[in-house]
C-alpha positions as a printed NumPy array, in Angstrom:
array([[-10.025, -14.49 ,  -3.518],
       [ -6.623, -15.704,  -2.437],
       [ -5.65 , -19.123,  -1.152],
       [ -2.446, -17.635,   0.26 ],
       [ -4.025, -14.686,   2.031],
       [ -1.964, -13.476,   4.975],
       [ -3.398, -13.897,   8.436],
       [ -0.694, -14.08 ,  11.098],
       [  1.729, -11.276,  11.818],
       [  4.575, -13.347,  10.319],
       [  2.543, -13.83 ,   7.12 ],
       [  1.781, -10.107,   6.995],
       [  5.456,  -9.171,   7.324],
       [  6.383, -11.777,   4.717],
       [  3.652, -10.456,   2.395],
       [  4.906,  -6.9  ,   2.791],
       [  8.425,  -7.944,   1.798],
       [  7.37 , -10.279,  -1.   ],
       [  4.852,  -8.064,  -2.801],
       [  6.724,  -4.785,  -2.424],
       [  9.969,  -6.424,  -3.56 ],
       [  8.157,  -7.89 ,  -6.588],
       [  6.781,  -4.457,  -7.471],
       [ 10.213,  -2.868,  -7.22 ],
       [ 11.751,  -5.671,  -9.293],
       [  9.217,  -4.907, -12.012],
       [ 10.072,  -1.205, -12.153],
       [ 13.829,  -1.096, -11.489],
       [ 14.982,  -2.453, -14.89 ],
       [ 12.756,  -0.158, -16.969],
       [ 14.376,   2.208, -19.446],
       [ 13.495,   5.908, -19.504],
       [ 10.823,   5.61 , -22.184],
       [  8.958,   2.875, -20.341],
       [  9.455,   4.406, -16.864],
       [  7.764,   7.593, -18.085],
       [  5.14 ,   5.914, -20.322],
       [  1.443,   6.358, -19.612],
       [ -1.301,   4.214, -21.113],
       [ -5.052,   4.882, -21.02 ],
       [ -4.507,   7.865, -18.725],
       [ -2.944,   5.633, -16.069],
       [ -0.011,   6.908, -14.08 ],
       [  3.433,   6.084, -15.415],
       [  5.409,   3.31 , -13.684],
       [  7.385,   6.046, -11.911],
       [  4.171,   7.619, -10.675],
       [  2.864,   4.212,  -9.571],
       [  6.014,   3.894,  -7.448],
       [  5.553,   7.365,  -5.992],
       [  1.886,   6.656,  -5.203],
       [  2.731,   3.488,  -3.294],
       [  5.467,   5.311,  -1.377],
       [  3.007,   8.078,  -0.47 ],
       [  0.418,   5.496,   0.573],
       [  2.722,   3.498,   2.828],
       [  4.309,   6.457,   4.636],
       [  1.215,   7.45 ,   6.685],
       [  0.678,   3.821,   7.698],
       [  4.196,   3.767,   9.122],
       [  3.574,   7.074,  10.877],
       [  0.284,   5.897,  12.395],
       [  1.751,   2.615,  13.592],
       [  4.602,   4.472,  15.277],
       [  2.265,   6.723,  17.273],
       [  1.908,   6.041,  20.971],
       [ -1.137,   3.844,  21.45 ],
       [ -2.895,   6.418,  23.651],
       [ -2.678,   8.883,  20.739],
       [ -4.236,   6.358,  18.348],
       [ -7.001,   5.693,  20.871],
       [ -7.613,   9.403,  21.463],
       [ -7.589,  10.398,  17.767],
       [ -9.366,   7.434,  16.21 ],
       [-10.797,   5.244,  18.962],
       [-10.642,   1.479,  19.135],
       [-12.504,  -1.239,  17.31 ],
       [-15.759,  -2.78 ,  18.43 ],
       [-15.446,  -5.808,  16.138],
       [-12.913,  -8.452,  15.131],
       [-10.481,  -7.59 ,  12.355],
       [-11.623,  -8.574,   8.896],
       [ -9.682, -11.254,   7.089],
       [ -7.485, -10.282,   4.162],
       [-10.137, -11.426,   1.682],
       [-12.894,  -9.573,   3.554],
       [-10.793,  -6.396,   3.567],
       [-10.114,  -6.656,  -0.179],
       [-13.84 ,  -7.208,  -0.826],
       [-14.657,  -4.157,   1.318],
       [-12.157,  -2.077,  -0.649],
       [-13.677,  -3.179,  -3.955],
       [-17.15 ,  -2.361,  -2.634],
       [-15.925,   1.107,  -1.586],
       [-14.514,   1.605,  -5.092],
       [-17.674,   0.351,  -6.805],
       [-19.06 ,   3.008,  -9.114],
       [-16.219,   5.413,  -8.425],
       [-13.797,   6.643, -10.976],
       [-10.465,   5.526,  -9.612],
       [ -8.926,   8.72 ,  -8.328],
       [ -6.623,   8.729,  -5.351],
       [ -7.047,  11.468,  -2.764],
       [ -4.916,  14.483,  -3.642],
       [ -2.292,  13.82 ,  -0.958],
       [ -1.621,  10.38 ,  -2.481],
       [ -1.594,  11.481,  -6.116],
       [  1.878,  11.647,  -7.61 ],
       [  3.303,  14.442,  -9.684],
       [  5.366,  13.612, -12.755],
       [  8.333,  11.394, -11.919],
       [ 11.304,  11.781, -14.25 ],
       [ 13.583,   8.866, -15.049],
       [ 16.48 ,  10.906, -13.661],
       [ 14.787,  10.77 , -10.224],
       [ 14.414,   6.989, -10.193],
       [ 17.325,   6.131,  -7.886],
       [ 16.131,   8.634,  -5.299],
       [ 12.565,   7.295,  -5.639],
       [ 13.729,   3.665,  -5.356],
       [ 15.678,   4.534,  -2.216],
       [ 12.719,   6.305,  -0.602],
       [ 10.437,   3.398,  -1.488],
       [ 12.817,   0.797,  -0.037],
       [ 13.172,   2.789,   3.184],
       [  9.452,   3.252,   3.763],
       [  8.689,  -0.409,   3.   ],
       [ 11.448,  -1.543,   5.389],
       [  9.949,   0.705,   8.066],
       [  6.491,  -0.728,   7.391],
       [  7.734,  -4.293,   7.832],
       [  9.591,  -3.314,  11.008],
       [  6.622,  -1.599,  12.671],
       [  4.365,  -4.49 ,  11.667],
       [  6.762,  -6.979,  13.194],
       [  7.016,  -5.03 ,  16.454],
       [  3.259,  -4.548,  16.835],
       [  1.492,  -6.968,  19.152],
       [ -1.387,  -9.055,  17.85 ],
       [ -3.606,  -7.373,  20.433],
       [ -2.725,  -3.921,  19.087],
       [ -3.182,  -5.054,  15.475],
       [ -6.759,  -6.036,  16.252],
       [ -7.619,  -3.309,  18.776],
       [ -6.51 ,   0.065,  17.402],
       [ -7.988,   1.694,  14.317],
       [ -6.792,   4.233,  11.778],
       [ -8.69 ,   6.057,   9.025],
       [ -8.629,   4.866,   5.445],
       [ -9.733,   7.418,   2.795],
       [-12.345,   5.085,   1.256],
       [-13.154,   2.476,   3.883],
       [-13.303,   4.593,   6.994],
       [-11.753,   3.24 ,  10.169],
       [ -9.885,  -0.023,   9.839],
       [ -7.8  ,  -1.95 ,  12.34 ],
       [ -4.02 ,  -1.87 ,  12.165],
       [ -4.112,  -5.453,  10.863],
       [ -6.509,  -4.375,   8.123],
       [ -4.389,  -1.397,   7.063],
       [ -1.436,  -3.774,   6.739],
       [ -3.601,  -6.113,   4.639],
       [ -4.473,  -3.105,   2.506],
       [ -0.79 ,  -2.211,   2.105],
       [ -0.181,  -5.706,   0.741],
       [ -3.191,  -5.7  ,  -1.568],
       [ -2.651,  -2.14 ,  -2.764],
       [  0.843,  -2.795,  -4.085],
       [ -0.408,  -5.913,  -5.905],
       [ -3.155,  -3.83 ,  -7.494],
       [ -0.633,  -1.271,  -8.765],
       [  1.745,  -4.037,  -9.811],
       [ -0.949,  -5.359, -12.188],
       [ -1.628,  -1.883, -13.552],
       [  2.093,  -1.341, -14.109],
       [  2.398,  -4.684, -15.92 ],
       [ -0.371,  -3.531, -18.295],
       [  1.418,  -0.245, -18.91 ],
       [  4.682,  -2.046, -19.649],
       [  2.924,  -4.532, -21.952],
       [  1.414,  -1.699, -23.986],
       [  4.697,   0.179, -24.172],
       [  6.41 ,  -2.655, -26.029]])
């Protein structure tokens, strides 16, 4: 799938910064009409931004929990972490045959252009927190503790970080299509 798939913690942190920054750079210069434009019943670029923010926030929260809480609530893994490409393939398999609909708690409401600066700020903060908690997490913890994913079930902390990188790329592509059809 990807010849530059992240593996090490440094590559994960770099991937978080790179792909989330690229997504924000795509959306920040949009005018009001494009920011609020929907194509083929896809979310608007503003809603794409809100969805990613809502998706990253619980990852940050989970990674900040004391490890004994993670172990108590979700257990620990009994297998090695999947690679980035394996995780992406598992996600696509989980999506197979489904109509793409995010769980309700991750679905955005309408996002007005007038809210964009507030939304950009919230997005930047949550992504910075994600990179920081990823950087502070030990490799042992990344591959030992698990958290729930709405479609894939329990995944390791490393895998949820891989997902955070892939997920923003996925929505980046969707947003590029929306922008292309707005013009």
